[in-house]
N, C-alpha and C positions, 0 to 999 in steps of 0.2 A: 503492501500502498503507499504511496507515495502520494501527498499532500502538500499545500501549498499554507496552513494551518503550522501554527507555531507552539500550539498548546495543544498535547496530547496526552489526555492522562489513560493508561490501562488501567481497567480493574473489572469486577466480576459485578454481573446482573443479581441484583439482591433482592427487589421486586419491581413486579410488572401491575401495573391499577390499569385495566380495559375503560375506556369509555364508548360512545358514541359513537365517534369520530375518532378520536384523539386516545393517546395509551400516555400514560408518564410511569417513566423507568429509570428506578435509582438504581447507580454504580455507582461499589463500593470499592473504593482505593485502596494501596495495598496498610496505607497506615490507619486506614480506618475511618477517613471524611468519605460523604455522600459527595456525589454529583447527582441534580434531576432534571432530565428533561422532557421535554414535552413532546412525540411524533405522533405522525399519524400511524394507526392500525395496522397499515397497509405495511408502514415503514418494519413496524414488530414484526411480520409474517418473514417480507420480500426479505430482510435480515437474517432471519432465523434467531431474532433474540427472544430466551430464556432465562427464569431464575438460575440462577449459578455458572452462566454461559459469559466467558470474559467478551469482551467489547471495549472500546473505545471512548471515552469523552473526547470529542475534538469543539475545542473554541475559538471561534473566529470574529473576532470583533472590531470595530473601528472606535470603540470609546468604551471606558470600563468607569463605573462611578463608584466613589467610596463615600464613607462611610463615619461616623465619630458619634460614640456616647456624651454627652454633656456633663 
């Protein structure tokens, strides 16, 4: 797999919650952190996503927002 995104995080699918059109997919990273993505149900099927399967969370964004506590 070759892609232009610089932020590629390898993990395992922890949970898939299917909706009417989209699914929420939780990917657990090696350190225990989780990344959550909303993808179409078709994408879940075509990628063969399933709990326990390895997957990559790929982040390609032109801006990142930050926040702090008061």
